[in-house]
Every structure is written in C-alpha cells, then in structure tokens.
C-alpha positions as CSV (number, residue, x, y, z in Angstrom):
1,X,35.0,-52.6,-11.1
2,X,35.9,-49.9,-8.8
3,X,39.3,-49.5,-10.6
4,X,37.5,-48.2,-13.7
5,X,37.5,-44.3,-13.2
6,X,34.3,-43.8,-15.2
7,X,32.3,-46.0,-13.2
8,X,33.4,-44.3,-10.0
9,X,32.4,-40.9,-11.5
10,X,29.0,-42.2,-12.4
11,X,28.4,-43.9,-9.2
12,X,29.4,-40.6,-7.3
13,X,27.1,-38.4,-9.3
14,X,24.2,-40.7,-8.8
15,X,24.9,-40.9,-5.0
16,X,25.1,-37.1,-4.9
17,X,21.9,-36.7,-6.8
18,X,20.0,-39.1,-4.4
19,X,21.2,-37.4,-1.4
20,X,20.5,-34.1,-2.9
21,X,16.8,-35.3,-3.5
22,X,16.6,-36.7,-0.1
23,X,17.7,-33.6,1.8
24,X,15.3,-31.3,-0.4
25,X,12.4,-33.8,-0.3
26,X,12.4,-35.0,3.2
27,X,14.4,-32.9,5.4
28,X,12.8,-29.7,4.2
29,X,15.7,-27.4,5.5
30,X,15.4,-24.0,7.2
31,X,16.2,-21.2,4.8
32,X,16.4,-17.4,5.1
33,X,14.9,-15.0,2.6
34,X,14.7,-11.2,2.2
35,X,11.1,-10.2,1.2
36,X,11.1,-6.5,-0.1
37,X,8.4,-4.0,-0.8
38,X,5.9,-4.9,1.9
39,X,3.4,-2.2,2.3
40,X,3.0,-0.7,5.7
41,X,-0.4,-0.1,6.9
42,X,-1.0,3.2,9.0
43,X,-3.2,2.1,11.9
44,X,-5.5,4.6,14.0
45,X,-5.3,7.3,11.4
46,X,-8.9,8.2,12.5
47,X,-7.7,9.3,16.0
48,X,-5.6,12.1,14.2
49,X,-8.7,14.2,13.5
50,X,-9.7,13.9,17.3
51,X,-6.5,15.6,18.0
52,X,-6.6,18.1,15.4
53,X,-4.1,16.5,13.2
54,X,-3.8,15.2,9.6
55,X,-1.3,13.3,7.5
56,X,0.7,15.8,5.3
57,X,0.4,13.5,2.3
58,X,-1.0,10.2,1.0
59,X,2.4,8.7,0.8
60,X,2.8,4.9,0.8
61,X,5.2,3.4,3.1
62,X,7.3,0.3,2.6
63,X,9.6,-2.0,4.6
64,X,11.9,-5.1,3.7
65,X,12.2,-8.1,6.0
66,X,14.4,-11.0,6.5
67,X,12.4,-14.2,7.4
68,X,13.3,-17.7,8.2
69,X,11.4,-21.1,8.0
70,X,11.3,-24.4,6.3
71,X,12.0,-24.2,2.7
72,X,8.6,-25.2,1.7
73,X,6.8,-22.7,3.9
74,X,9.1,-19.9,2.8
75,X,8.7,-20.7,-0.8
76,X,4.9,-20.9,-0.5
77,X,4.6,-17.6,1.3
78,X,2.9,-14.8,-0.5
79,X,3.5,-11.2,-0.1
80,X,-0.2,-10.5,1.2
81,X,0.7,-13.0,4.0
82,X,3.1,-10.6,5.6
83,X,1.5,-7.7,7.5
84,X,3.3,-4.7,8.3
85,X,1.7,-1.8,10.4
86,X,2.6,1.5,12.1
87,X,0.4,3.0,14.7
88,X,0.1,6.8,14.4
89,X,-2.0,6.9,17.8
90,X,-0.4,9.4,20.3
91,X,1.9,11.3,18.0
92,X,2.2,15.0,17.9
93,X,2.4,17.6,15.2
94,X,5.8,17.6,13.0
95,X,8.1,14.6,11.8
96,X,7.4,11.5,13.7
97,X,9.6,8.2,13.6
98,X,7.0,5.4,14.1
99,X,7.9,1.8,14.7
100,X,6.9,-0.9,12.2
101,X,5.5,-4.0,13.5
102,X,5.2,-7.2,11.2
103,X,3.2,-10.2,11.8
104,X,3.8,-13.5,9.8
105,X,2.0,-16.8,9.4
106,X,2.8,-19.7,12.0
107,X,6.0,-21.4,10.9
108,X,7.8,-18.4,9.6
109,X,9.9,-16.4,11.9
110,X,11.0,-12.9,11.5
111,X,14.9,-12.4,11.6
112,X,15.0,-8.7,10.7
113,X,13.2,-5.6,9.8
114,X,15.3,-3.8,7.5
115,X,13.2,-0.6,7.8
116,X,12.3,-0.6,11.5
117,X,10.6,2.7,11.6
118,X,9.0,5.1,9.0
119,X,9.0,8.9,9.1
120,X,5.4,10.3,9.1
121,X,4.8,14.0,9.0
122,X,1.7,15.2,10.8
123,X,0.2,18.8,10.4
124,X,-2.8,20.6,11.6
125,X,-6.1,19.6,10.4
126,X,-7.8,22.4,8.3
127,X,-11.2,22.8,7.1
128,X,-12.6,25.3,4.5
129,X,-15.8,25.5,2.5
130,X,-15.5,26.4,-1.0
131,X,-18.2,27.0,-3.7
132,X,-18.7,24.4,-6.4
133,X,-18.8,25.7,-10.0
134,X,-20.4,23.9,-13.1
135,X,-18.1,23.7,-16.1
136,X,-19.8,22.4,-19.3
137,X,-18.0,20.2,-21.7
138,X,-18.8,18.3,-25.0
139,X,-21.1,19.3,-28.0
140,X,-24.8,19.5,-27.0
141,X,-25.9,19.7,-30.8
142,X,-27.8,22.2,-32.6
143,X,-30.8,24.0,-30.9
144,X,-30.2,23.0,-27.5
145,X,-29.1,25.4,-24.6
146,X,-28.9,25.1,-21.0
147,X,-31.5,26.9,-19.2
148,X,-32.3,26.4,-15.5
149,X,-29.5,24.7,-13.7
150,X,-29.9,23.6,-10.3
151,X,-27.0,22.0,-8.2
152,X,-26.9,20.6,-4.7
153,X,-24.6,21.1,-2.8
154,X,-23.7,24.6,-3.6
155,X,-20.6,24.2,-1.5
156,X,-18.3,21.4,-0.2
157,X,-16.0,21.1,2.7
158,X,-12.5,20.5,1.9
159,X,-10.7,19.0,4.9
160,X,-7.1,17.6,5.5
161,X,-3.7,18.7,6.2
162,X,-3.2,22.6,6.4
163,X,-0.4,22.6,3.7
164,X,-2.7,20.4,1.3
165,X,-5.9,22.3,1.8
166,X,-4.2,25.6,1.2
167,X,-3.4,24.4,-2.3
168,X,-7.3,23.9,-3.2
169,X,-8.6,27.1,-4.6
170,X,-11.7,25.8,-6.4
171,X,-14.1,23.0,-6.6
172,X,-15.4,22.3,-10.1
173,X,-17.9,19.8,-11.5
174,X,-17.7,19.0,-15.3
175,X,-20.9,18.1,-17.2
176,X,-20.8,16.4,-20.5
177,X,-23.7,18.2,-22.3
178,X,-23.6,15.5,-25.0
179,X,-25.3,13.2,-22.4
180,X,-28.0,15.5,-21.4
181,X,-31.4,15.1,-22.9
182,X,-33.9,17.8,-24.0
183,X,-36.5,18.4,-21.4
184,X,-39.3,21.0,-21.5
185,X,-41.3,22.5,-18.5
C-alpha cells in the first residue's frame, strides 16, 4: 500500500490538514498584528485655559501600534478596545512633542508604538466679544413683514487660540422667515 505514490500523497495531505487544524484550534498560537489609525485622545485639555493657553487647532491625532497575543484574542480585538492618550498638562506655548500612552485589554501585549509622540501646538488663549447680527432668509410670503425684533444675547464671547480668534470677524444668526408665524400685538 505504501508503494502506491498516490496513497502516500493523499495520506500526507490528510495528516497535514489534521495537524494544521490541531495547531489552529487547540494550541491558539501567539501572533503579532499592526493596528493602524488609532485615535489619540488629548487629556487635561481643560488645564490649558488655567494657564492662559489653547490648542491652535482641532486637529485629530492618530497612532499605529504593533500588538501581540493569542490568535483568538488578537482577532477578536476591536479598534475601540485600544485606548491611546496624550496628556497636555504642564506644556508651554509653542510646538510640543507629547508622549502617547496606549492601554490594551488583558491578554494583549504592546510590542511597539509606531508613533510614540505627537506634535501639539499651543497658543495664548484669547477672548473677544462680538455683536450678533440677524440675517433673514427664505420667503415670508405676501403681506408679512418683520417688525419688532428682539434678540438675546446681543453679543457673544469668542474664545480660543489667538490665531483662530483673530480670524472671526462677525457672528451671524440666520432666521428662516418661512417658519415664522404672523403675530399681532
């Protein structure tokens, strides 16, 4: 029977499939995987205002990591299970390189953070008060006209990074007159 070449080949294939199934199903080997585009959450942002600082933009930050764990745990891992943070507490005005910290569920090990730090620009915090203007849009129909207009507040505070606040020149509220009703005093 073993002299028949076809029988040996078939027996080898069946044995290989059984061995592969055992390793995958029972042994659950340790594997590595790169996970990309993990959002980095900035922490302690509220402390910046206490120090007269603000983020210069609403930029989103991301990192990539290499993780290791059993095949089943790594394959069942969701992007939301990986938490990346960067703490802005104690940094000064200008460009700052802030370390990224990554936490993973139990059973998963962090092998490498491919983007170990992010660059965050901090500026002086500026605040200005600007008047609010009303802009009417839409069709009010025939025989309707705006008369007594009352608005609260008449001005609002615009607060943030100095370079961003300087770009704000006006605050407008748009009112769709087609949604207004006729009212008499």
